[in-house]
Residue frames as a rotation matrix with the C-alpha (Angstrom) as fourth column:
UNK 1
0.268 0.649 -0.712 61.06
0.961 -0.237 0.145 -71.19
-0.075 -0.723 -0.687 108.59
UNK 2
0.472 -0.057 0.880 60.91
0.298 -0.929 -0.221 -67.39
0.829 0.366 -0.421 108.62
UNK 3
-0.307 -0.614 -0.727 63.16
0.942 -0.085 -0.325 -65.37
0.138 -0.785 0.604 110.89
UNK 4
0.799 0.599 -0.053 61.99
0.594 -0.772 0.225 -62.27
0.094 -0.212 -0.973 112.66
UNK 5
-0.343 -0.903 0.260 64.36
0.802 -0.426 -0.419 -59.24
0.489 0.065 0.870 112.24
UNK 6
0.683 0.510 -0.523 64.17
0.719 -0.594 0.361 -56.49
-0.126 -0.623 -0.772 114.81
UNK 7
0.054 -0.606 0.793 65.64
0.523 -0.660 -0.540 -52.98
0.851 0.444 0.281 114.43
UNK 8
0.095 -0.112 0.989 67.15
-0.567 -0.823 -0.039 -51.02
0.818 -0.558 -0.142 117.27
UNK 9
-0.686 -0.491 -0.537 68.01
0.152 0.625 -0.766 -52.01
0.712 -0.607 -0.353 120.78
UNK 10
-0.821 0.429 -0.377 65.05
0.403 -0.033 -0.915 -50.60
-0.405 -0.903 -0.145 122.70
UNK 11
-0.462 0.753 0.469 61.47
0.381 -0.309 0.872 -49.33
0.801 0.581 -0.144 122.38
UNK 12
-0.952 0.306 -0.012 59.06
-0.136 -0.459 -0.878 -47.23
-0.274 -0.834 0.479 124.33
UNK 13
-0.558 0.814 0.158 55.30
0.820 0.514 0.251 -47.71
0.123 0.269 -0.955 124.55
UNK 14
-0.654 0.295 -0.697 54.26
0.265 -0.774 -0.576 -44.11
-0.709 -0.561 0.428 125.26
UNK 15
-0.402 0.453 -0.796 52.86
-0.768 -0.640 0.024 -43.43
-0.499 0.621 0.605 121.82
UNK 16
-0.969 0.077 -0.236 51.74
-0.066 0.837 0.543 -46.97
0.240 0.541 -0.806 120.97
UNK 17
-0.170 0.980 0.107 47.98
-0.816 -0.201 0.542 -47.50
0.552 0.005 0.834 120.54
UNK 18
0.110 0.280 0.954 46.23
-0.890 0.454 -0.031 -49.92
-0.442 -0.846 0.299 122.92
UNK 19
0.958 0.287 -0.022 46.06
-0.265 0.852 -0.452 -52.74
-0.111 0.438 0.892 120.30
UNK 20
0.428 -0.877 -0.218 49.76
-0.246 0.119 -0.962 -52.44
0.870 0.465 -0.165 119.57
UNK 21
-0.226 -0.497 0.838 50.54
-0.930 -0.147 -0.338 -52.37
0.291 -0.855 -0.429 123.30
UNK 22
0.539 0.518 0.664 48.56
-0.697 0.717 0.007 -55.55
-0.472 -0.466 0.748 123.81
UNK 23
0.913 -0.265 -0.309 50.54
-0.055 0.673 -0.737 -57.27
0.403 0.690 0.601 121.05
UNK 24
-0.021 -0.975 0.221 53.85
-0.519 -0.178 -0.836 -56.19
0.854 -0.132 -0.503 122.64
UNK 25
-0.066 0.045 0.997 52.72
-0.985 0.157 -0.073 -57.51
-0.160 -0.986 0.034 126.01
UNK 26
0.858 0.463 0.223 51.63
-0.411 0.878 -0.245 -60.78
-0.309 0.118 0.944 124.47
UNK 27
0.707 -0.635 -0.313 54.84
-0.040 0.405 -0.913 -61.24
0.706 0.658 0.261 122.59
UNK 28
-0.147 -0.797 0.586 56.95
-0.743 -0.302 -0.597 -60.28
0.653 -0.523 -0.548 125.59
UNK 29
0.128 0.286 0.950 55.15
-0.921 0.388 0.007 -62.90
-0.367 -0.876 0.313 127.60
UNK 30
0.566 0.095 -0.819 56.04
-0.584 0.748 -0.317 -65.72
0.582 0.657 0.479 125.21
UNK 31
-0.490 -0.849 -0.196 58.93
-0.418 0.426 -0.802 -66.85
0.765 -0.311 -0.564 127.50
UNK 32
-0.652 0.287 0.701 56.56
-0.707 0.103 -0.700 -67.23
-0.273 -0.952 0.136 130.42
UNK 33
0.438 0.881 -0.177 54.03
-0.872 0.368 -0.324 -69.05
-0.220 0.296 0.929 128.34
UNK 34
0.252 -0.451 -0.856 56.58
-0.509 0.691 -0.513 -71.47
0.823 0.566 -0.056 127.05
UNK 35
-0.779 -0.565 0.271 57.59
-0.500 0.301 -0.812 -72.18
0.377 -0.768 -0.517 130.60
UNK 36
-0.269 0.768 0.581 54.11
-0.799 0.159 -0.580 -73.05
-0.538 -0.620 0.570 131.58
UNK 37
0.571 0.529 -0.628 53.49
-0.808 0.499 -0.314 -75.25
0.148 0.686 0.712 128.61
UNK 38
-0.532 -0.799 -0.281 56.26
-0.658 0.599 -0.456 -77.50
0.533 -0.057 -0.844 129.93
UNK 39
-0.600 0.374 0.707 53.52
-0.574 0.414 -0.706 -78.85
-0.557 -0.830 -0.034 132.18
UNK 40
0.521 0.793 -0.315 51.59
-0.785 0.301 -0.542 -80.10
-0.335 0.529 0.780 129.16
UNK 41
0.081 -0.521 0.850 52.58
-0.058 0.849 0.526 -83.69
-0.995 -0.092 0.038 128.35
UNK 42
0.317 -0.051 -0.947 54.01
-0.935 -0.185 -0.302 -84.36
-0.160 0.981 -0.107 124.88
UNK 43
0.545 -0.100 0.832 54.64
0.061 0.995 0.079 -87.62
-0.836 0.008 0.548 123.04
UNK 44
-0.304 -0.721 -0.623 57.44
-0.737 -0.236 0.633 -88.21
-0.604 0.651 -0.460 120.58
UNK 45
0.778 0.570 0.265 57.01
-0.214 0.636 -0.741 -90.23
-0.590 0.520 0.617 117.38
UNK 46
-0.282 -0.813 0.510 59.23
0.382 0.392 0.837 -92.14
-0.880 0.431 0.200 114.99
UNK 47
0.105 0.279 -0.955 59.35
-0.657 -0.701 -0.277 -90.25
-0.747 0.656 0.109 111.73
UNK 48
0.943 0.183 0.277 59.04
0.089 0.664 -0.742 -91.93
-0.319 0.725 0.611 108.31
UNK 49
0.147 -0.931 0.333 62.17
0.837 0.297 0.460 -92.63
-0.527 0.211 0.823 106.33
UNK 50
-0.357 -0.366 -0.859 63.97
-0.105 -0.899 0.426 -89.79
-0.928 0.242 0.283 104.56
UNK 51
-0.988 0.003 0.154 63.04
0.151 0.205 0.967 -91.33
-0.028 0.979 -0.203 101.20
UNK 52
-0.225 0.974 -0.006 59.34
0.970 0.225 0.089 -91.36
0.088 0.015 -0.996 102.16
UNK 53
0.172 0.270 -0.947 59.51
0.519 -0.842 -0.146 -87.78
-0.838 -0.466 -0.285 103.35
UNK 54
-0.711 -0.552 -0.435 61.21
-0.102 -0.532 0.841 -86.66
-0.695 0.642 0.322 100.15
UNK 55
-0.891 0.401 0.213 58.44
0.371 0.373 0.850 -88.29
0.262 0.836 -0.481 98.10
UNK 56
-0.679 0.652 0.336 55.78
-0.711 -0.699 -0.080 -86.68
0.183 -0.293 0.938 100.19
UNK 57
-0.564 0.438 -0.700 54.31
0.178 0.893 0.414 -90.08
0.806 0.109 -0.581 101.12
UNK 58
0.471 0.783 0.405 51.45
-0.391 -0.226 0.892 -90.29
0.790 -0.579 0.200 103.52
UNK 59
-0.679 -0.695 0.235 52.47
-0.454 0.147 -0.879 -90.82
0.576 -0.704 -0.416 107.15
UNK 60
0.320 0.751 -0.578 50.85
0.102 0.579 0.809 -93.48
0.942 -0.317 0.109 109.29
UNK 61
-0.530 -0.458 0.714 50.80
-0.555 -0.449 -0.700 -92.63
0.642 -0.767 -0.016 113.00
UNK 62
-0.259 0.386 -0.885 50.00
0.663 0.737 0.128 -94.76
0.702 -0.554 -0.447 116.08
UNK 63
-0.439 0.186 0.879 47.79
-0.473 -0.879 -0.051 -92.62
0.763 -0.438 0.474 118.34
UNK 64
0.255 0.613 -0.748 46.69
0.258 0.702 0.664 -95.45
0.932 -0.362 0.021 120.61
UNK 65
-0.078 -0.353 -0.932 48.71
0.979 0.149 -0.139 -94.14
0.188 -0.924 0.334 123.60
UNK 66
-0.760 -0.199 0.619 47.92
0.221 -0.974 -0.041 -90.46
0.611 0.106 0.785 123.09
UNK 67
-0.398 0.582 -0.709 46.13
0.910 0.154 -0.385 -89.39
-0.115 -0.798 -0.591 126.27
UNK 68
0.629 0.704 0.328 43.76
0.701 -0.697 0.151 -86.44
0.335 0.135 -0.933 126.70
UNK 69
0.920 -0.283 -0.270 45.79
-0.103 -0.842 0.530 -83.22
-0.377 -0.460 -0.804 126.83
UNK 70
-0.028 -0.957 0.290 48.80
0.263 0.273 0.926 -84.78
-0.965 0.102 0.244 125.02
UNK 71
0.779 0.155 -0.607 50.09
-0.486 -0.463 -0.742 -83.53
-0.396 0.873 -0.286 121.69
UNK 72
0.240 -0.661 0.711 52.08
0.533 0.702 0.473 -85.52
-0.811 0.265 0.521 119.15
UNK 73
0.464 -0.201 -0.863 54.23
-0.632 -0.758 -0.163 -83.85
-0.621 0.621 -0.479 116.47
UNK 74
0.207 -0.392 0.896 55.09
0.586 0.784 0.208 -85.67
-0.784 0.482 0.392 113.27
UNK 75
-0.444 -0.441 -0.780 56.57
-0.387 -0.691 0.610 -84.56
-0.808 0.573 0.136 110.02
UNK 76
0.230 0.507 0.830 54.74
0.688 0.519 -0.507 -84.70
-0.689 0.688 -0.230 106.66
UNK 77
0.559 -0.107 0.822 56.18
0.751 -0.354 -0.557 -83.17
0.351 0.929 -0.118 103.49
UNK 78
-0.458 -0.868 0.191 58.76
0.641 -0.472 -0.606 -81.37
0.616 -0.155 0.772 105.56
UNK 79
-0.239 0.458 0.856 56.04
-0.456 -0.832 0.317 -79.71
0.858 -0.314 0.407 107.75
UNK 80
-0.996 -0.050 0.074 55.24
-0.087 0.384 -0.919 -80.24
0.018 -0.922 -0.387 111.43
UNK 81
-0.189 0.976 -0.109 51.78
-0.201 0.070 0.977 -81.76
0.961 0.207 0.183 111.96
UNK 82
-0.788 -0.001 0.616 50.22
-0.614 -0.084 -0.785 -81.46
0.052 -0.997 0.065 115.35
UNK 83
-0.213 0.721 -0.660 48.00
0.117 0.689 0.715 -84.21
0.970 0.075 -0.231 116.64
UNK 84
-0.829 -0.056 0.556 46.28
-0.476 -0.449 -0.756 -82.94
0.292 -0.892 0.345 119.80
UNK 85
-0.416 0.709 -0.570 43.97
0.643 0.672 0.367 -85.12
0.643 -0.214 -0.735 121.88
UNK 86
-0.535 0.193 0.823 41.76
-0.320 -0.947 0.014 -82.38
0.782 -0.255 0.568 123.22
UNK 87
-0.915 0.243 -0.322 40.34
0.393 0.359 -0.847 -82.52
-0.090 -0.901 -0.424 126.73
UNK 88
0.042 0.998 0.053 36.68
0.993 -0.047 0.107 -81.74
0.109 0.048 -0.993 127.46
UNK 89
0.305 0.012 -0.952 37.85
0.475 -0.868 0.141 -78.30
-0.825 -0.496 -0.271 128.72
UNK 90
-0.756 -0.608 -0.243 39.70
0.039 -0.414 0.910 -77.61
-0.653 0.678 0.337 125.43
UNK 91
-0.649 0.593 0.477 36.58
0.713 0.255 0.653 -78.57
0.266 0.764 -0.588 123.44
UNK 92
0.343 0.808 -0.479 34.46
0.917 -0.399 -0.018 -76.27
-0.206 -0.433 -0.877 125.60
UNK 93
-0.142 -0.517 -0.844 36.91
0.282 -0.839 0.466 -73.44
-0.949 -0.172 0.265 124.97
UNK 94
-0.789 -0.149 0.596 36.20
0.606 -0.025 0.795 -73.61
-0.104 0.988 0.110 121.21
UNK 95
0.181 0.937 0.298 32.69
0.900 -0.280 0.333 -72.15
0.396 0.208 -0.895 121.70
UNK 96
0.544 -0.026 -0.839 33.99
0.575 -0.717 0.394 -69.48
-0.612 -0.696 -0.375 124.04
UNK 97
-0.470 -0.854 -0.225 36.55
0.379 -0.425 0.822 -68.37
-0.797 0.301 0.523 121.46
UNK 98
-0.125 0.422 0.898 34.11
0.981 0.187 0.048 -67.99
-0.147 0.887 -0.437 118.54
UNK 99
0.849 0.517 -0.107 33.21
0.493 -0.849 -0.191 -64.29
-0.190 0.109 -0.976 119.01
UNK 100
0.485 -0.763 -0.428 36.94
-0.301 -0.605 0.737 -63.41
-0.821 -0.229 -0.523 119.00
UNK 101
-0.198 -0.607 0.770 37.83
0.458 0.637 0.620 -65.33
-0.866 0.475 0.152 115.83
UNK 102
-0.559 -0.098 -0.823 38.31
-0.557 -0.691 0.460 -64.05
-0.614 0.716 0.332 112.29
UNK 103
-0.300 0.418 -0.857 36.87
-0.793 0.390 0.468 -67.13
0.530 0.821 0.215 110.62
UNK 104
-0.459 0.108 0.882 35.08
-0.724 0.530 -0.442 -69.26
-0.515 -0.841 -0.165 113.22
UNK 105
0.584 0.750 0.311 33.08
-0.423 0.608 -0.672 -71.19
-0.693 0.261 0.672 110.58
UNK 106
-0.329 -0.797 0.507 36.15
0.094 0.506 0.857 -72.12
-0.939 0.330 -0.092 108.54
UNK 107
0.694 0.710 -0.119 34.83
0.007 -0.171 -0.985 -70.50
-0.720 0.683 -0.123 105.37
UNK 108
0.150 -0.713 -0.684 38.22
-0.964 -0.259 0.059 -70.38
-0.220 0.651 -0.727 103.63
UNK 109
0.917 0.399 0.008 37.85
-0.387 0.892 -0.235 -73.77
-0.101 0.213 0.972 101.86
UNK 110
0.465 -0.797 -0.386 41.55
-0.238 0.307 -0.921 -74.12
0.852 0.521 -0.047 100.99
UNK 111
-0.241 -0.640 0.729 42.45
-0.860 -0.208 -0.467 -74.29
0.450 -0.740 -0.500 104.69
UNK 112
-0.557 0.068 0.828 40.79
-0.506 0.763 -0.403 -77.65
-0.659 -0.643 -0.390 105.45
UNK 113
-0.947 0.313 -0.074 39.11
0.166 0.672 0.721 -80.58
0.276 0.671 -0.689 103.70
UNK 114
-0.282 0.927 0.249 35.33
-0.437 -0.355 0.826 -80.45
0.854 0.124 0.505 103.62
UNK 115
0.371 0.475 -0.798 35.01
0.415 0.683 0.600 -82.96
0.831 -0.554 0.056 106.46
UNK 116
-0.344 -0.531 -0.774 36.97
0.936 -0.130 -0.326 -80.59
0.072 -0.837 0.542 108.73
UNK 117
-0.759 0.183 0.625 34.84
-0.034 -0.969 0.243 -77.49
0.650 0.163 0.742 108.02
UNK 118
0.364 0.843 -0.395 32.99
0.446 0.215 0.869 -77.83
0.817 -0.493 -0.298 111.30
UNK 119
0.836 0.025 0.547 33.30
-0.359 -0.730 0.581 -76.28
0.414 -0.683 -0.602 114.81
UNK 120
0.737 -0.601 0.309 36.04
-0.090 0.365 0.927 -78.64
-0.670 -0.711 0.215 115.86
UNK 121
0.437 -0.520 -0.734 37.80
-0.899 -0.238 -0.367 -78.69
0.016 0.820 -0.572 112.45
UNK 122
-0.651 -0.672 0.354 38.20
-0.703 0.709 0.055 -82.41
-0.288 -0.213 -0.934 112.75
UNK 123
-0.342 0.487 -0.804 36.89
-0.395 0.702 0.593 -85.85
0.853 0.520 -0.048 111.82
UNK 124
0.042 0.244 -0.969 36.86
0.798 0.575 0.180 -86.98
0.601 -0.781 -0.170 115.45
UNK 125
0.793 0.386 0.471 35.86
0.147 -0.872 0.467 -84.17
0.591 -0.301 -0.748 117.86
UNK 126
0.864 -0.476 -0.166 38.65
0.170 -0.035 0.985 -84.88
-0.475 -0.879 0.051 120.40
UNK 127
0.114 -0.929 0.353 41.42
0.750 0.314 0.582 -85.11
-0.651 0.199 0.732 117.84
UNK 128
0.792 0.001 -0.610 42.90
-0.305 -0.866 -0.397 -82.01
-0.529 0.500 -0.686 116.22
UNK 129
0.133 -0.750 0.648 45.13
0.828 0.444 0.343 -82.67
-0.545 0.491 0.680 113.15
UNK 130
0.978 0.188 -0.089 46.63
0.130 -0.885 -0.447 -79.45
-0.163 0.426 -0.890 111.87
UNK 131
0.276 -0.904 0.328 49.83
0.755 -0.007 -0.656 -78.18
0.595 0.428 0.680 110.24
UNK 132
0.572 -0.101 -0.814 51.80
0.711 -0.433 0.554 -76.24
-0.408 -0.896 -0.176 112.84
UNK 133
-0.598 -0.732 0.326 52.88
0.799 -0.515 0.309 -73.38
-0.058 0.446 0.893 110.59
UNK 134
-0.171 0.506 -0.845 51.59
0.310 -0.787 -0.534 -69.86
-0.935 -0.353 -0.023 111.02
UNK 135
0.301 0.395 0.868 49.74
0.928 0.089 -0.362 -68.55
-0.221 0.914 -0.340 107.91
UNK 136
0.846 -0.077 -0.528 51.44
-0.050 -0.997 0.066 -65.18
-0.531 -0.029 -0.847 108.27
UNK 137
0.474 -0.770 -0.427 55.13
-0.864 -0.312 -0.396 -65.74
0.172 0.556 -0.813 107.48
UNK 138
0.455 -0.219 -0.863 55.67
-0.262 0.894 -0.365 -69.39
0.851 0.392 0.349 108.19
UNK 139
-0.551 -0.619 0.560 56.87
-0.734 0.039 -0.678 -69.42
0.398 -0.784 -0.476 111.80
UNK 140
-0.353 0.415 -0.839 55.82
0.331 0.894 0.303 -72.31
0.875 -0.170 -0.453 114.04
UNK 141
0.253 0.511 0.821 53.42
-0.600 -0.583 0.548 -71.26
0.759 -0.632 0.160 116.84
UNK 142
-0.852 -0.514 -0.100 54.02
-0.171 0.453 -0.875 -72.26
0.495 -0.728 -0.473 120.42
UNK 143
-0.142 0.810 -0.569 51.57
0.715 0.481 0.507 -73.74
0.684 -0.335 -0.648 122.91
UNK 144
-0.861 0.062 0.505 49.64
-0.358 -0.778 -0.516 -71.30
0.361 -0.625 0.692 125.04
UNK 145
-0.486 0.659 -0.574 47.29
0.334 0.747 0.575 -73.79
0.808 0.088 -0.583 126.58
UNK 146
-0.666 0.190 -0.721 46.63
0.729 -0.040 -0.684 -72.04
-0.159 -0.981 -0.111 129.92
UNK 147
0.167 0.801 0.574 43.29
0.756 -0.478 0.447 -70.08
0.633 0.359 -0.686 129.87
UNK 148
0.954 0.300 0.016 43.36
0.234 -0.775 0.586 -66.54
0.188 -0.556 -0.810 131.23
UNK 149
0.126 -0.978 -0.169 47.13
0.992 0.126 0.014 -66.24
0.008 -0.169 0.986 130.93
UNK 150
0.384 0.039 -0.923 48.18
0.433 -0.890 0.142 -62.71
-0.816 -0.454 -0.359 132.05
UNK 151
-0.640 -0.718 -0.275 50.27
0.071 -0.411 0.909 -62.16
-0.765 0.562 0.314 128.96
UNK 152
-0.898 0.326 0.296 47.27
0.356 0.144 0.923 -62.80
0.258 0.935 -0.245 126.69
UNK 153
-0.578 0.692 0.432 44.44
-0.659 -0.708 0.253 -61.39
0.481 -0.138 0.866 128.77
UNK 154
-0.654 0.385 0.651 41.81
-0.516 0.401 -0.757 -62.66
-0.553 -0.831 -0.064 131.15
UNK 155
0.430 0.896 -0.106 39.55
-0.669 0.239 -0.704 -63.65
-0.606 0.374 0.703 128.29
UNK 156
-0.349 -0.633 -0.691 42.20
-0.917 0.381 0.114 -65.87
0.191 0.674 -0.714 126.68
UNK 157
0.656 0.740 0.144 40.52
-0.754 0.647 0.112 -69.30
-0.010 -0.182 0.983 126.18
UNK 158
0.096 -0.684 0.723 43.73
-0.191 0.700 0.688 -71.21
-0.977 -0.204 -0.064 125.50
UNK 159
0.973 0.211 0.095 45.33
0.039 0.254 -0.966 -72.19
-0.228 0.944 0.239 122.25
UNK 160
0.236 -0.915 0.326 48.51
0.955 0.281 0.099 -71.33
-0.182 0.288 0.940 120.35
UNK 161
0.804 -0.090 -0.588 50.66
-0.049 -0.995 0.085 -68.20
-0.592 -0.040 -0.805 120.02
UNK 162
0.637 -0.640 0.430 53.06
0.666 0.176 -0.725 -67.41
0.388 0.748 0.538 117.19
UNK 163
0.428 -0.520 -0.739 56.19
0.677 -0.358 0.644 -65.94
-0.599 -0.775 0.199 118.80
UNK 164
-0.485 -0.654 0.580 57.33
0.874 -0.345 0.342 -64.12
-0.023 0.673 0.739 115.63
UNK 165
-0.857 0.178 0.483 54.55
0.031 -0.919 0.393 -61.56
0.514 0.352 0.782 115.23
UNK 166
-0.894 0.390 0.222 51.86
-0.354 -0.308 -0.883 -62.36
-0.276 -0.868 0.413 117.82
UNK 167
-0.278 0.827 -0.489 49.20
-0.701 0.173 0.692 -64.20
0.657 0.536 0.531 115.86
UNK 168
-0.718 0.098 0.690 47.02
-0.545 0.537 -0.644 -66.39
-0.433 -0.838 -0.332 118.08
UNK 169
-0.420 0.528 -0.738 44.95
-0.518 0.528 0.673 -69.46
0.745 0.665 0.051 117.33
UNK 170
0.217 0.591 0.777 42.39
-0.973 0.191 0.126 -71.45
-0.074 -0.784 0.616 119.32
UNK 171
-0.291 -0.359 0.887 42.39
-0.483 0.855 0.187 -75.18
-0.826 -0.374 -0.422 120.05
UNK 172
0.561 0.451 0.694 41.01
0.408 0.579 -0.706 -75.79
-0.720 0.680 0.141 116.53
UNK 173
-0.423 -0.850 0.315 43.75
0.758 -0.141 0.636 -73.75
-0.496 0.508 0.704 114.86
UNK 174
0.414 0.617 0.669 41.36
0.842 -0.538 -0.025 -70.85
0.345 0.574 -0.742 114.07
UNK 175
-0.610 -0.759 0.228 42.98
0.663 -0.647 -0.377 -67.41
0.434 -0.079 0.898 114.00
UNK 176
0.010 0.560 -0.829 41.86
0.820 -0.479 -0.314 -64.63
-0.573 -0.676 -0.463 116.31
UNK 177
0.765 0.411 0.495 40.71
0.625 -0.658 -0.420 -61.30
0.153 0.631 -0.760 114.84
UNK 178
0.931 -0.319 0.178 43.10
-0.306 -0.947 -0.095 -58.40
0.199 0.034 -0.979 114.12
UNK 179
0.437 -0.819 0.372 46.18
-0.013 0.407 0.913 -60.56
-0.899 -0.404 0.167 113.93
UNK 180
-0.256 -0.637 -0.727 48.88
-0.777 -0.312 0.547 -60.68
-0.575 0.705 -0.416 111.24
UNK 181
-0.876 -0.065 0.478 47.93
0.144 0.911 0.387 -64.23
-0.460 0.408 -0.788 110.16
UNK 182
-0.670 0.631 -0.392 45.24
-0.741 -0.532 0.411 -63.98
0.051 0.565 0.823 107.41
UNK 183
0.184 0.747 -0.639 43.72
-0.624 0.591 0.512 -67.45
0.760 0.304 0.575 107.73
UNK 184
0.761 0.171 0.626 43.24
-0.602 0.546 0.582 -70.36
-0.242 -0.820 0.519 110.06
UNK 185
-0.358 -0.879 0.316 45.94
-0.691 0.477 0.544 -73.05
-0.629 -0.023 -0.777 110.33
UNK 186
-0.136 0.275 -0.952 45.79
-0.917 0.328 0.226 -75.65
0.375 0.904 0.208 107.56
UNK 187
0.238 0.240 0.941 44.23
-0.567 0.821 -0.066 -79.04
-0.788 -0.518 0.331 108.23
UNK 188
-0.669 -0.547 -0.503 45.95
-0.726 0.336 0.601 -81.68
-0.159 0.767 -0.621 106.03
UNK 189
0.269 0.716 -0.644 44.04
-0.727 0.590 0.352 -84.52
0.632 0.373 0.679 104.36
UNK 190
-0.796 -0.519 0.311 43.83
-0.596 0.580 -0.555 -87.41
0.108 -0.627 -0.771 106.77
UNK 191
0.289 0.884 -0.367 41.79
-0.628 0.465 0.624 -90.46
0.723 0.050 0.690 107.72
UNK 192
-0.082 -0.216 0.973 41.53
-0.927 0.376 0.006 -92.94
-0.367 -0.901 -0.231 110.54
UNK 193
-0.423 -0.150 -0.894 42.51
-0.600 0.786 0.152 -96.48
0.679 0.600 -0.422 109.61
UNK 194
-0.055 0.438 -0.897 41.32
0.635 0.709 0.307 -97.70
0.771 -0.553 -0.317 112.97
UNK 195
0.895 0.433 -0.102 40.72
0.335 -0.504 0.796 -96.34
0.294 -0.747 -0.596 116.48
UNK 196
0.641 -0.722 -0.259 44.49
0.213 -0.157 0.964 -96.19
-0.737 -0.673 0.053 117.02
UNK 197
-0.372 -0.798 0.475 45.94
0.751 0.042 0.659 -95.57
-0.546 0.602 0.583 113.51
UNK 198
0.601 0.467 -0.649 45.87
0.073 -0.840 -0.538 -92.22
-0.796 0.276 -0.539 111.72
UNK 199
-0.042 -0.574 0.818 47.01
0.966 0.185 0.179 -91.66
-0.254 0.798 0.547 108.15
UNK 200
0.332 0.066 -0.941 48.15
0.097 -0.995 -0.035 -88.13
-0.938 -0.079 -0.336 107.33
UNK 201
-0.549 -0.548 -0.631 48.37
-0.500 -0.390 0.773 -87.01
-0.670 0.740 -0.060 103.72
UNK 202
-0.905 0.314 -0.286 45.72
-0.092 0.512 0.854 -89.21
0.414 0.800 -0.434 102.27
UNK 203
-0.520 0.809 0.273 41.94
-0.463 0.002 -0.887 -89.56
-0.718 -0.588 0.373 102.55
UNK 204
-0.005 0.600 0.800 39.06
0.454 0.714 -0.533 -91.04
-0.891 0.360 -0.276 100.64
UNK 205
0.884 0.437 -0.164 39.28
0.106 -0.530 -0.841 -88.27
-0.455 0.727 -0.515 98.04
UNK 206
0.620 -0.735 -0.274 43.02
-0.726 -0.405 -0.555 -88.31
0.297 0.543 -0.785 97.41
UNK 207
0.879 -0.330 -0.344 45.84
0.362 0.932 0.031 -90.81
0.310 -0.152 0.939 97.43
UNK 208
-0.181 -0.984 0.000 48.64
0.795 -0.146 -0.588 -88.31
0.579 -0.106 0.809 98.32
């Protein structure tokens, strides 16, 4: 993971342009956001064996108990993969976010399989499966699920915030405009083996 290096012990905002000031306020509010996200339920998962991880093997995940609003984090090829069971409110927020996004139509083909190049960036509308690594410098974004959070502005629809440099993403992992991250979060190849079993790292078009 990348580490953010800061220079100096203080800063002033007198000569900072409005966009820069908004970024500083958003970044400064990360602590508060993280505190609020403690209210969001999370589910732990048993990881694959070290040998399987080293080989980059697909990861099979039981999602049968993942309730709406809950997020499961598993590891695949040494990367955190988020599995978020989106609520109806989270899905509604996707449309609200579109005018503020850099690539709302997911036109960068390398960032998702063809079956995830849709408004929800998913195979099943409720289920987001995305690699939780910022496309700027590799930090891991934090949850900023609360709409209208004061640190991110009244028009904030909810999503994710990278604490390193302030990039923000919606509930589909799509990056907001004028942020350091150049592209949306990556959707890994995946397929559903059943209603309760998800395979990450393999789909009909690839075996790894």
